[in-house]
N, C-alpha and C positions, 0 to 999 in steps of 0.2 A: 387524467395520471391513477393509477393506484398501485401505493407502496405499499403491504404487508412483509411481515417475518412469524414463520411459525415454528414453533419450539415444540417437540411433540413427541413420545415416548414411542407409539404406534406408527407406520406407514399409514394406515388408513387416515387418519387426521390429516395427513397434509393430500392425500389424493382428495378427500373429503375439500377442502378448501380449493383445493384447485380447480375440483369440476364445478365448484362457482363461480369461480373468476370466466373460466372458458364460458360457460352462459353469457354474463354479463358482458364482455368485451371480446367478443369476438374481431376476428382480422387483425390481432395489435401486433405491436412487437413484445413479447416476453425477456425481460433481461433478469437471470435468478442464482443462486450463487449457494447449494446443496452443501449438508457435511455429510461424509460417506460413516458416518458409524452405525453402518445398520446391516445385518447381513447382505453378501454378496446378491441372492433373489429377490431382497427388497428391494436392496441400490437400484438392481438393472428395472424392474419396475417403477419407482420413483423418475430415474432419466428417458426411462419412454414416454413417460405420460407428460412430463415436464418439454422433453422435446417436439412431443407431438401436439402443445399448444397452439404454437405458429410457424408458417415455415421462416417465419424472421424471428427466433429462439437465439439468447444469446447467452450463454453461460460459463460457468466453471464448479468444482468440489472446493470448496472453503474448508473451515475449519470449525468443531462447533462453536458457538458462543460462549466466551465466560464469563462468569457470574453466574452463570447458571450448571444443575448438574448435568457433567457431560455424558451422559445416558441420552440427553434430548438430542432429538434431531433437529438440526436447524435450516431451516429453507428458506430462503429470502426473495421475494416478490417484487418487480416490479413492471406494470402492464402500462406500456408507453403509445401515444397518437402516431401510428405509421405516416403521418404527414409532417411531422415534425421531428421524426428521430431517423438516425440512418445506420443501422446497424453494418460491420464491417470487419475485416479479417486482416491481420500482418504476419506477415511473415518476414520482417525486416532482421534482420543481426545486428544484437547487443556486443555489451562487453564480458571479459572477463571480471569476478571481485576484483577490486582493488586490494592490491596488495604491499605492505608498510615498506618504504622507501624506495619505490619500483616506481618507474610510467607504467602509463597504461598501455595494455595492447587489444589488441579487434578481434573478434570471433565471431566466424563464419557457422553457420550450422556444421555440426561434423568435424571442423578444421580448425584449426588457430596460425594468425596468420599474422603479418607485423604490422601497425595501421600507418605507418610512413614510406610511401616509397619513396626511392632515389637515398641520395646523402642525407644523413642525421643535421639539423640546424647546429649551431655552434652559437654560442654567448647565452646570454639569459635570455630563458623561452617561457613562455605563458603558455605551460601545457592543458589549462580548461580550455583558451581560447581554438590551438590546435585540436584538441579533441572534439569541440565542438565542430569545429569544419570539416572533421571524416567524417562526423555520423550528420552530417544536417544536408550533405549531397542523398542522401535517400529519398526518392522518393516515396508520394504518401501511398498506403492501400487505395485500391482501385476506384474504390466507394464513395473517399473522399475528396478524390482526384478535380470532381465537377463542381465543389462550392466553394463557395465566397466567404474568403475569410471572416468578413463581416456577419453573416449570417450564423453561427455555429458559437454559442452563447456557452456550452461544456463540453466534454467528451468523460465517457468515463467506461475504463477497460480494465478486464481481466486480463493477464500476463504471465507468463514461465518467465524464471531467475535472472533474464538479460530481458532490460524495458529498454534500454536507451538507447538504440536504433529508432523503436517508433517515437519515446517522449520528447527526441529534439526531433524530428519529422514533425510533429506535432506543433514543435512551433511557429510552423506557418499561419497557425488561429490566432492571432496573442490578444483575438479579446476573450477567448474561451480557457476557463479554470477546467484542468486535465486533473483528472483524479483515477491513479488505478488502484487495484487488488493484485499481490502476488498470491494465485494460486495457489492451495495448499500443496504438498510433497506426497506424491501417492503411489508413486514404486510400488507397494507391499498390497494395494487398496487395487489400480487397472493395469498396472504394470506399465502404467506411465509417467517422467519425470512428474508432469501436471497434466490434468484431465482439466482440456476447455472444450465446450460445446458452439457448433455455431450450427443452425436447423438441423436434420438427420446427422452432421459430420460431428466427430470427435477427433479432436487434436494433441499433440502431447510438448506442443512447443509451439512460439509464436505468443503473439495475442488475439481476442478478440473484443466486438466493445460496440457501445453505440456514440454518434454524436447529434448531441441536441441542437436544434435550432434558437436563436437567440430568447431568452425568455430569463427575468430577472431571478436571480440565485445570490446564495451567501453562504461562503464557502469559511471555514473554520477549525482549527488542529485543537483537541488536549492530551496531556499528557498524565497519565490518569495516575498518580501513586507515586510520580516524581518529585521529590525536595531538592529546595536548593540547596547547594552544597556551598559556595563562595558568592562573595558580594559580586554584583558585573565588571567584568575588565574586559581591554580593549587587544582586539588583535595588533601586535604591531611586524608582524612577519610568519608568512604561510607562503605554503609552495606543494600543487599537487592534493593530494588527500594529508598532509603532511603539516601541525600548527609546530609554528620554529618558537615562539614567543608572542607571552601577553603581557602586557602592561612593560614591553623590555624585558620580561622576567623569565626564566627556566619555566616553561607549564608542568612539566612532571613535577617538579619541587611544589608548587603553588598546589597541582592537584593533593599529595602525598600532604601536603599542613593544614591541608582546608579537610582528609580524611581525619585525621589526626585532631584536630581541634573541634570537628564532630565528635570523636568518643567511636568510630565506627570501628568494630572491631576490624584485626588484620586479614582474622581469616577469611572479610567475605572477599577480600580482593580474587581472592578463589573460591568462592562460593555461589556462585551464579549472581551473583547483585551485577546493579546493570549502573556504568558508571556512562557519563553522558557529557558534552558540550552543546549549548544548547545558544543560537546566535537571539538577542533579544529586538522588541521590538515594542516602543512606548511603557519599558519596562520589562515586556510580558516574554514567555518563549513562540518564538517566529517559526525554529528548526531547533530539531534535535537531534545531532549523531552520536552513534554507541562510539567512546571509544576503546582501539583496538587495543594497544597497546602504549606503552611510554620508556625511555630511556632519560632514566634520571641521571647520571651525567651528560650525557648531549642536552637533554629537555624535550625535545620531540615527541610528541605526543600522535599517533594516526589514528583517525576517524572511521567509520566505516561509511564512505561517501564518494565520490569521485572526487571534490572537490573539496578545499577546506575553508571557512569562512574567509572572505578575504581581508586584507588591512584594514584597519578602520571601523571594522566593525564589534558591535558593543557583547559580549558573548557571559556563562556563566555557566560553570560546573553544577550539574545536576546528580541525585543517588536515587536508586529505585531499588529497595532490597528483595531478593526474591520471593521475598512472605508474603512483600506488599500485594493486596487486591486489586481489581482490575473491575470495580463497578460502574456497569454502565449506568453513565448520569440519566437522572430522571427526566430533560428536557426529551431523551431520547427515548427511553424507555415508557414513559408514559407521555407522548408528543400533546402539544395543542392540535384542535383538529383542522385549524387554520391553516395547517403548510403539513409537507410535504419533506421528511429527511434521509437523505442515504448516507451511511457512515462503514468507512472501513474502519476495522482496526486490528491490532498488531497483540497477536496471545502466544502465550507459553506452549513452546511443541510440546505435542503429546507422542507418548512412546509409538503403542498403536492404537487405532480404533477400536481394534477388534477385542481389547481388553477394558476395554469403559462397562465395566456392571456394576451397575448399583441397583439398588433396592428402592425401583419408582413406579409408580400403578401404570398400568401402561394405558392408561385413560388421560393422563394428565396433558393437557393444552394449555400454550400460554400464546398469546395472538399479539404482536406489537400493532398494532394499526397505524396507518400513515410515516411506517418506519422501514426500508430495506437496511441493515444491519448485518454485514460479514464481516467474517474475522478469517485471518491468518497466519500463522508463526513467520511466514513472509514480512507482512506487515502490508505500508500503501506505499504510491509512487502519487506525488502532488507538485503541483505548478499553478499555482495561483494569478489569475490575472486580476490589474486593478490598470483604472487608467489607458487601458490601450495596448497594455505591456502585459506577459506573462514573469515570474521569476523563473529560474535555471531550476527543474525538473529536481527536489530533492525525495529521498525515503528514508522510512522510518520503520524501525524492526523490533524497535522495542516494547516490550509488552507493556501493555496500557497507553500505543500513542494512537491515539482515533483521528481520522479529518470525516467533515463531515459537508454538506453541501445542502442547500436548505431552501427552498422555492415556497412560496406565500402561496395557497390555492384560494 
């Protein structure tokens, strides 16, 4: 495998790097993520060269990397052995975004229909279980259907904003860690909601990715810039994407008390600061979900997630000021030469790529060796495998959220 991330002011530097790789690694699978902060003619040239690298090219348009000048074009590259890597394309439908106090509905491409056929069940309903059953009936993408569950070690993919159908179908590979990047929003760049590539084909919906056959790797997450806002608590009631009680107390009042105790100014609640609830494992954040809203009188907190943490889960409130930086960790920016690292990162939304004008010399080039690092305002979706089982897929769009897969060389 070869991993590298090139940041350059000029497309010529990226084209030169790509030309060298094509001579060293002919007839391989290429995985790429490219930021579109270039004039349209330069973007078209870069895309043409990337998709011509191999008939088995998989890619997407992503966002410029945080912690670097936004005028630098970011091009992340992974060259993979075609014998141990299976590219795929998915058109499995997903879901609409979760809404406060409402059950989930099913989304077909171009239409919206009810997820449930026939009479609605009565009494106490485990909506998460019902929802999972409605999605896992989807068949796997054609390219993955002949693979044995035991031979897949990891799955990496780029998706539109509705990956739930695919991520649930991929549960058929319980030994594989699955990591997806929500491709950047590109309606003002290419005219498509997102822009995905497979070979010489371009798509504006669905997902594209690669399945890697069994290999030793490690998955980890970091939440850069997030600070603990409360002591650990225990979920005592939850339903859907709602947390109803924590330590048998009102969650919204607990959050407001924690904000007051920390000295955070009240206008931070309306000033694009991030407040979130994290599940804990060994005292460290394991999953982290944005808090969408809270009701001080009823107490309920709504999370930007398909499901809230289950009863008994240890959790903790976190806060991220909008002024917090998202410095890329040293072990990723300057990795050890004995490992390859692939990372997907959530970054702040940029208004328009065309406005990213900065005084930077055209000959500036930064290369992150042995690292594939891509960012998006949509963040990532992750399902880690452990001891033959995979966690329920979850997503993170909090700026500074970073999920990585690491392979020893």
